[in-house]
C-alpha positions as CSV (number, residue, x, y, z in Angstrom):
1,X,40.8,-55.1,5.9
2,X,43.3,-55.3,8.8
3,X,42.3,-54.3,12.3
4,X,40.3,-51.1,12.1
5,X,41.8,-48.0,13.9
6,X,39.3,-45.4,14.9
7,X,40.5,-42.0,16.2
8,X,38.1,-39.7,18.0
9,X,38.5,-36.0,18.7
10,X,36.3,-35.1,21.7
11,X,35.6,-31.4,22.3
12,X,36.4,-31.0,26.0
13,X,36.2,-27.4,27.2
14,X,33.0,-27.5,29.2
15,X,31.0,-30.3,30.8
16,X,30.8,-34.0,30.1
17,X,28.4,-34.1,27.1
18,X,30.9,-34.2,24.3
19,X,33.0,-36.9,25.9
20,X,30.0,-39.0,26.9
21,X,28.6,-38.9,23.3
22,X,32.0,-39.8,21.8
23,X,32.5,-42.7,24.3
24,X,29.0,-44.0,23.6
25,X,29.7,-44.0,19.8
26,X,33.1,-45.5,20.2
27,X,31.8,-48.3,22.5
28,X,29.1,-49.2,20.0
29,X,31.4,-49.2,17.0
30,X,33.9,-51.3,19.0
31,X,31.2,-53.9,19.7
32,X,29.8,-54.1,16.2
33,X,32.8,-53.6,13.9
34,X,35.1,-56.6,13.7
35,X,38.6,-56.1,15.2
36,X,38.1,-52.3,15.8
37,X,40.1,-50.3,18.2
38,X,39.2,-46.7,19.2
39,X,41.5,-44.1,20.6
40,X,39.8,-41.0,22.0
41,X,41.7,-37.7,22.4
42,X,40.3,-35.6,25.2
43,X,41.3,-33.2,27.9
44,X,38.7,-34.5,30.3
45,X,40.1,-35.5,33.7
46,X,37.3,-38.0,34.5
47,X,37.6,-39.9,31.2
48,X,38.9,-43.0,33.0
49,X,36.0,-43.0,35.4
50,X,33.7,-44.3,32.7
51,X,33.4,-48.0,32.0
52,X,34.7,-48.9,28.6
53,X,34.8,-52.1,26.6
54,X,38.2,-53.6,25.7
55,X,39.7,-52.0,22.6
56,X,39.2,-48.4,23.7
57,X,41.9,-46.1,25.1
58,X,42.5,-42.4,25.7
59,X,45.1,-39.8,24.9
60,X,44.9,-37.1,27.6
61,X,45.4,-33.6,26.2
62,X,46.2,-30.6,28.5
63,X,42.9,-29.3,29.7
64,X,41.4,-26.0,28.6
65,X,38.3,-24.3,29.9
66,X,35.6,-22.2,28.2
67,X,35.4,-18.8,29.9
68,X,33.0,-17.1,27.5
69,X,31.7,-17.2,24.0
70,X,34.5,-18.7,21.9
71,X,37.0,-17.7,24.7
72,X,39.2,-20.2,26.5
73,X,42.1,-20.5,29.0
74,X,44.3,-23.2,30.3
75,X,42.6,-25.2,33.0
76,X,45.6,-26.3,35.0
77,X,48.9,-25.3,33.4
78,X,50.1,-21.8,34.3
79,X,50.8,-20.9,30.7
80,X,48.8,-18.8,28.2
81,X,46.0,-20.3,26.2
82,X,47.9,-19.7,23.0
83,X,50.8,-21.8,24.3
84,X,48.6,-24.6,25.6
85,X,46.7,-24.5,22.3
86,X,49.9,-25.0,20.3
87,X,50.8,-27.9,22.6
88,X,47.5,-29.6,22.1
89,X,47.7,-29.0,18.3
90,X,51.1,-30.6,18.2
91,X,50.0,-33.6,20.3
92,X,46.9,-34.1,18.2
93,X,48.8,-34.2,14.9
94,X,51.5,-36.5,16.4
95,X,48.8,-39.0,17.6
96,X,47.2,-39.0,14.1
97,X,50.5,-39.5,12.3
98,X,51.6,-42.3,14.6
99,X,48.2,-44.1,15.1
100,X,47.4,-43.8,11.3
101,X,43.6,-44.2,11.7
102,X,41.3,-45.6,9.1
103,X,38.7,-43.1,10.3
104,X,38.8,-39.8,12.3
105,X,35.5,-39.0,14.0
106,X,35.3,-35.3,15.1
107,X,32.8,-34.4,17.7
108,X,30.7,-31.3,16.9
109,X,33.4,-28.7,16.4
110,X,34.8,-29.0,12.8
111,X,37.9,-27.0,13.4
112,X,38.5,-28.2,17.0
113,X,39.1,-25.8,19.9
114,X,40.2,-22.5,18.3
115,X,41.2,-24.3,15.1
116,X,43.6,-26.7,16.8
117,X,42.4,-29.6,14.7
118,X,42.8,-28.0,11.2
119,X,46.5,-28.9,10.7
120,X,45.8,-32.5,11.5
121,X,42.8,-32.7,9.1
122,X,44.8,-31.1,6.3
123,X,47.7,-33.4,6.9
124,X,45.4,-36.4,6.7
125,X,43.8,-35.2,3.5
126,X,47.3,-34.5,1.9
127,X,49.3,-37.5,3.1
128,X,46.8,-40.1,4.4
129,X,44.0,-39.8,1.9
130,X,42.6,-43.3,2.7
131,X,41.6,-41.9,6.2
132,X,38.0,-41.1,6.3
133,X,37.2,-37.9,8.2
134,X,33.6,-37.5,9.5
135,X,31.9,-35.0,11.8
136,X,29.2,-35.9,14.3
137,X,27.1,-32.8,14.6
138,X,24.8,-32.2,17.6
139,X,21.1,-31.6,16.8
140,X,21.3,-27.8,17.7
141,X,24.5,-25.7,18.0
142,X,23.1,-22.2,18.8
143,X,20.9,-19.6,17.2
144,X,21.4,-19.5,13.4
145,X,22.1,-15.7,13.6
146,X,25.2,-16.5,15.6
147,X,26.5,-19.7,13.9
148,X,26.2,-18.7,10.2
149,X,28.4,-15.5,10.3
150,X,30.9,-17.2,12.6
151,X,31.2,-20.2,10.3
152,X,31.7,-18.0,7.3
153,X,34.3,-15.9,9.1
154,X,36.2,-19.0,10.3
155,X,36.0,-20.9,7.0
156,X,34.1,-23.8,8.4
157,X,31.9,-24.3,5.3
158,X,35.0,-24.5,3.2
159,X,36.7,-26.9,5.6
160,X,33.7,-29.2,5.6
161,X,33.5,-29.1,1.8
162,X,37.2,-29.8,1.3
163,X,38.2,-32.1,4.0
164,X,35.3,-34.0,5.5
165,X,33.9,-37.1,3.9
166,X,30.5,-37.1,5.7
167,X,28.7,-35.1,8.4
168,X,26.5,-37.2,10.7
169,X,23.8,-35.2,12.4
170,X,22.8,-36.9,15.6
171,X,19.4,-35.4,15.8
172,X,15.9,-35.5,14.1
173,X,15.5,-33.4,11.0
174,X,11.8,-32.4,11.7
175,X,12.8,-31.0,15.1
176,X,15.7,-28.9,13.8
177,X,17.4,-29.0,10.4
178,X,20.9,-27.6,10.6
179,X,21.4,-27.9,6.8
180,X,18.6,-25.3,6.4
181,X,19.0,-23.3,9.7
182,X,22.7,-22.9,9.3
183,X,22.6,-22.4,5.5
184,X,24.8,-25.3,4.5
185,X,26.1,-24.8,0.9
186,X,25.1,-27.5,-1.5
187,X,28.5,-29.2,-1.3
188,X,28.2,-29.5,2.5
189,X,24.5,-30.3,2.6
190,X,25.1,-33.1,0.1
191,X,27.4,-35.0,2.5
192,X,25.2,-34.5,5.5
193,X,23.3,-37.5,6.8
194,X,20.7,-37.5,9.6
195,X,21.3,-40.5,11.9
196,X,19.0,-39.9,14.9
197,X,19.7,-39.2,18.5
198,X,22.5,-41.1,20.3
199,X,21.4,-42.4,23.7
200,X,22.5,-44.8,26.4
201,X,19.7,-47.0,27.6
202,X,19.7,-48.3,31.2
203,X,19.7,-52.1,31.4
204,X,17.1,-53.7,33.6
205,X,19.8,-55.4,35.6
206,X,21.7,-52.1,36.3
207,X,18.5,-50.3,37.3
208,X,17.6,-53.1,39.6
209,X,21.0,-53.0,41.2
210,X,20.6,-49.2,41.8
211,X,17.2,-49.9,43.4
212,X,18.7,-52.4,45.8
213,X,21.6,-50.0,46.6
214,X,19.2,-47.2,47.4
215,X,16.8,-49.4,49.3
216,X,14.0,-47.8,47.2
217,X,10.5,-49.0,47.8
218,X,7.4,-47.5,46.3
219,X,8.2,-43.9,47.3
220,X,8.7,-41.4,44.5
221,X,12.3,-40.5,43.5
222,X,13.2,-37.1,42.1
223,X,16.4,-37.2,40.1
224,X,18.2,-33.9,40.0
225,X,21.3,-33.1,37.9
226,X,23.2,-30.3,36.2
227,X,25.4,-32.1,33.8
228,X,29.1,-31.6,34.5
229,X,28.1,-29.1,37.2
230,X,30.3,-26.3,36.0
231,X,27.4,-23.8,35.9
232,X,24.9,-26.0,37.8
233,X,25.1,-24.3,41.2
234,X,22.2,-21.9,40.8
235,X,19.7,-24.6,39.8
236,X,20.9,-27.0,42.5
237,X,20.8,-24.3,45.2
238,X,17.3,-23.5,44.1
239,X,16.4,-27.2,44.5
240,X,18.0,-27.2,48.0
241,X,15.8,-24.2,48.9
242,X,12.7,-26.0,47.5
243,X,13.5,-29.0,49.8
244,X,13.2,-26.8,52.8
245,X,9.6,-26.0,51.7
246,X,8.7,-29.7,51.2
247,X,9.9,-31.3,54.5
248,X,6.6,-33.3,54.8
249,X,6.5,-34.4,51.1
250,X,7.0,-38.2,50.7
251,X,9.7,-39.5,48.5
252,X,13.5,-39.1,48.1
253,X,15.9,-37.2,45.9
254,X,19.1,-38.2,44.2
255,X,21.1,-35.1,43.5
256,X,24.2,-35.2,41.2
257,X,26.5,-32.3,41.6
258,X,28.9,-33.1,38.7
259,X,32.7,-33.4,38.6
260,X,33.2,-29.8,37.3
261,X,31.4,-27.9,40.1
262,X,33.7,-25.5,41.9
263,X,34.8,-26.6,45.4
264,X,33.1,-23.8,47.3
265,X,29.8,-24.3,45.6
266,X,30.1,-28.1,46.1
267,X,30.8,-27.7,49.8
268,X,27.9,-25.3,50.2
269,X,25.4,-27.7,48.6
270,X,26.7,-30.6,50.7
271,X,26.4,-28.7,53.9
272,X,22.8,-28.0,53.1
273,X,21.8,-31.4,51.6
274,X,23.7,-34.0,53.6
275,X,22.0,-33.2,56.9
276,X,18.7,-34.3,55.3
277,X,19.9,-37.9,55.7
278,X,18.2,-40.7,53.7
279,X,15.7,-38.2,52.3
280,X,18.4,-36.9,49.9
281,X,21.2,-38.8,48.3
282,X,24.1,-36.6,47.1
283,X,26.7,-37.7,44.5
284,X,29.6,-35.8,43.2
285,X,29.6,-37.9,40.1
286,X,28.4,-41.3,38.9
287,X,29.2,-42.6,35.4
288,X,26.2,-44.9,35.7
289,X,23.7,-42.1,36.3
290,X,21.6,-43.4,33.4
291,X,20.8,-46.4,35.5
292,X,18.9,-44.2,37.9
293,X,16.5,-43.0,35.1
294,X,14.1,-46.0,35.2
295,X,13.6,-45.4,38.9
296,X,12.8,-41.6,38.7
297,X,9.3,-40.4,39.1
298,X,10.2,-36.9,38.0
299,X,13.5,-35.3,36.9
300,X,14.9,-31.8,37.3
301,X,17.9,-30.9,35.1
302,X,19.4,-28.6,32.5
303,X,18.7,-29.3,28.8
304,X,22.0,-30.6,27.4
305,X,21.9,-33.0,24.5
306,X,22.7,-36.2,26.4
307,X,20.5,-35.4,29.4
308,X,17.4,-34.5,27.4
309,X,17.8,-37.3,24.8
310,X,18.1,-39.9,27.6
311,X,15.2,-38.5,29.6
312,X,12.9,-38.6,26.6
313,X,14.1,-42.0,25.5
314,X,13.3,-43.4,29.0
315,X,9.9,-41.6,29.0
316,X,10.5,-39.7,32.2
317,X,8.4,-36.8,33.5
318,X,11.1,-34.2,32.8
319,X,11.3,-30.6,34.1
320,X,14.2,-28.8,32.4
321,X,15.8,-25.5,33.2
322,X,17.9,-24.7,30.1
323,X,21.2,-22.8,30.0
324,X,20.9,-19.5,28.0
325,X,24.5,-18.4,28.1
326,X,27.0,-18.4,26.4
327,X,24.8,-20.3,23.8
328,X,21.1,-20.7,23.5
329,X,21.3,-24.3,22.3
330,X,19.6,-25.7,25.4
331,X,16.8,-23.1,25.3
332,X,16.1,-23.9,21.6
333,X,16.1,-27.7,22.3
334,X,13.9,-27.4,25.4
335,X,11.3,-25.2,23.6
336,X,11.2,-27.5,20.6
337,X,10.7,-30.6,22.7
338,X,8.1,-28.9,24.9
339,X,6.0,-28.1,21.9
340,X,5.9,-31.9,21.2
341,X,4.7,-32.5,24.8
342,X,7.8,-34.4,25.7
343,X,8.9,-32.3,28.7
344,X,8.3,-29.0,30.5
345,X,10.7,-26.2,30.2
346,X,11.0,-23.3,32.7
347,X,13.6,-20.5,32.8
348,X,15.9,-20.0,35.8
349,X,15.6,-16.2,35.8
350,X,12.8,-15.3,38.2
351,X,12.2,-18.9,39.3
352,X,11.6,-19.2,43.1
353,X,11.9,-22.2,45.3
354,X,8.1,-22.3,45.6
355,X,7.8,-22.1,41.8
356,X,10.2,-24.9,41.3
357,X,8.4,-27.0,43.9
358,X,5.1,-26.4,42.3
359,X,6.5,-27.4,38.9
360,X,7.9,-30.7,40.4
361,X,4.6,-31.5,42.0
362,X,2.8,-30.8,38.8
363,X,5.3,-33.1,37.0
364,X,4.5,-35.9,39.4
365,X,0.8,-35.5,38.6
366,X,1.5,-35.5,34.8
367,X,1.4,-38.7,32.8
368,X,4.7,-39.7,31.2
369,X,5.1,-39.2,27.5
370,X,3.1,-41.9,25.7
371,X,4.4,-41.2,22.2
372,X,8.0,-40.7,21.2
373,X,8.1,-39.1,17.8
374,X,11.9,-38.6,17.9
375,X,14.4,-40.9,16.1
376,X,16.7,-42.7,18.6
377,X,18.5,-44.8,15.9
378,X,21.7,-42.8,16.0
379,X,24.1,-45.6,17.1
380,X,22.7,-48.1,14.6
381,X,22.9,-45.7,11.7
382,X,26.4,-44.4,12.6
383,X,27.6,-48.0,12.7
384,X,26.1,-48.7,9.3
385,X,27.5,-45.6,7.8
386,X,31.0,-46.2,9.3
387,X,31.0,-49.7,7.9
388,X,30.1,-48.5,4.4
389,X,32.7,-45.7,4.5
390,X,35.3,-48.3,5.6
391,X,34.3,-50.7,2.8
392,X,33.1,-53.4,5.2
393,X,30.6,-56.0,4.1
394,X,27.0,-55.0,5.2
395,X,26.8,-58.0,7.6
396,X,29.9,-56.8,9.4
397,X,28.0,-54.1,11.1
398,X,25.0,-55.6,12.8
399,X,24.4,-52.8,15.3
């Protein structure tokens, strides 16, 4: 086969998680499939801030923003959402026609934002039948009572049956089985493959470089983050309040605000945290945040897919405060992992600074997870399945 062209559609309406997962998969495929190139379509402004291997590039779509359950608006352009959606739909189809990919890998949302991907998928099926179309599906989407009727109304099950070659679940079936929970019809369940969690692992060299950068000795480090930061202010504000109660506690904090935090909220947190000096390190955004994980004695975060998978994979003492609106995905994930003893989950509603501080101190006294029952083989299995779908020899995909 000639040089392989991979095209990624990365859902981009809220946070960094979808893009980070797409980039992690694209980077692994690029390293392990011979002569592969990967083109990622995304509206994320910070896409170029992430380190990428050669052979990967991006198409920047006009950005849209989630403003409620299945409701969106244009993030920057002063035009209606319907108009920006039509613009994105046209661009996506034009890229697919011109790039002519061997494989289209869709992240988590089978129809794309508000169905913008459907014309492209149907075009590929009708006029480029050699193109393999696959969906990478997160471990948990939302409560089944919400997903099942919506997918029926939107024709998602029919689209998956007609147009997708395979569905790759990047999760662990014993923890949550979407084929059962979301009532996949036999034609869809039959093409669903469980791959395991997709995670980035911090290299020892990168972690050592961060340790030198921070001048970190033996004192404990608390790592605090709220993903992209779009709705992270309440949690980080609560942590700032907790710091005022722990002025005599040893140790340092690394607080990541996230690139999507609104400016007023960002400025408020900086005004409170920066005067604490070396006791608290404040970052707007670091694409290498995973390199801080091996140094963390305890972590405080929300419960997004990438965050939680990487915390558990690095065996951190994790305290998570899951988002409960507009989806309960994080709450379901946090509770399931807490039942396995892999983290502690607390809810933001009713949580006080003293309660958060108590939970952090308890986390420092708790032993890290000694047993990891989850499957973290997502990248390896995705590479193997991609190679098979593309008709490559088994030895071509060594990852």
